[in-house]
Residue, then its C-alpha position, 0 to 999 in steps of 0.5 A: x272766317x279767318x281764325x284769330x292769330x293769338x300771337x299776332x294779337x299779343x304783338x299788337x297788344x305789346x305795341x299798344x302798351x308802348x304807345x300808351x306809355x309814350x302817351x302817358x309820359x307826354x301828358x304827365x304834367x297835365x295828368x295830376x299828382x293823384x292820377x300818377x298813382x294809377x299810371x305808376x301801377x299801369x306802367x309797372x304792369x305794362x313793363x312787366x307784360x313786355x318784359x315777361x313776354x319777351x323773356x318767355x319768347x327768348x328762354x321758354x322759362x315760366x314767369x308766373x312766380x314773378x308776374x304774380x308778385x308784380x300783379x300784387x304790387x300793381x293792385x296795391x297801388x290801385x287800391x291806394x289810388x282810390x284811397x287818395x281819391x276818396x274824401x268822404x270819411x265813411x268811404x275812406x274808412x271802407x277803402x282802408x278796410x279794403x287795403x287791410x283785406x288786400x294784405x290779409x288776402x295776399x299773405x293769408x292765401x300765400x301761406x295756405x298755398x305753398x306753391x304761391x311763388x311758383x305760379x299765378x294764384x288765381x284765388x289771390x287774383x280774383x279777390x284783388x279784382x273784387x277789392x278793386x271793383x268795390x273801390x271803383x263802386x265807392x268812387x262812383x258813389x262819391x262822384x255821382x253825389x258831388x259836383x263832379x257829375x257836371x264836369x264828368x267829361x273832363x274828370x280823368x279818374x272817372x274814365x280811368x275807373x270806367x276803363x278798369x271796370x270794363x277790363x276787370x269785370x270782363x276778366x273774371x268770367x274769362x279767367x274762371x272758365x279759361x280751361x273751357x275756352x279755346x285759346x283763340x277765343x280767350x285771346x280775342x276777348x282779352x285783346x278786345x278788353x284791353x283795347x276798350x280799357x286803353x281806348x277809354x283811358x286815352x279818351x280821358x287823357x284827351x279831355x282831362x283838365x287839371x282844374x277838375x282835379x285841383x278843385x278837390x284839393x287833391 
């Protein structure tokens, strides 16, 4: 059995990110205004991944302190995205609490961890992932209790949420046990999670109908 080539996997992932960004730009007119929030975060994260990958290859200098800032910005955008998607008053209020908790998390942990800007804070990362997962759960609750359930195939926010849930639920145990997991195993699982996430988003983009968004008045 051939060993997983971690570097090749990263290179393929970079190519996929470029292809995804091109696909998003081609389809931006039918994506819908509210979904542009998500894709703004997605593109920021993708550009960061590309830049820091090649920056490290050229300079061999650590990039964690910059990447942690980019991640925080992206998670903030994602949480705002779900705030905009939610229209049930109670759920919207809960999402606002999640946004407040996001700021408490980022600024609170950064004060406790003096070296926050020197490396990626996994404490902040894990909490932000949980906040995003809870936001997706709120969105699913709203969606499955609305008429959207009848046109779920054409509802892009649903597929964005499914892809994100697959990615971030998979990331939590993977990163938690990162020290005990071999590099090639870590690499192949991350590769597969990203393939699944991007594949679901592409499926959503293909079947997306702007009318499914407009009917909510978003």
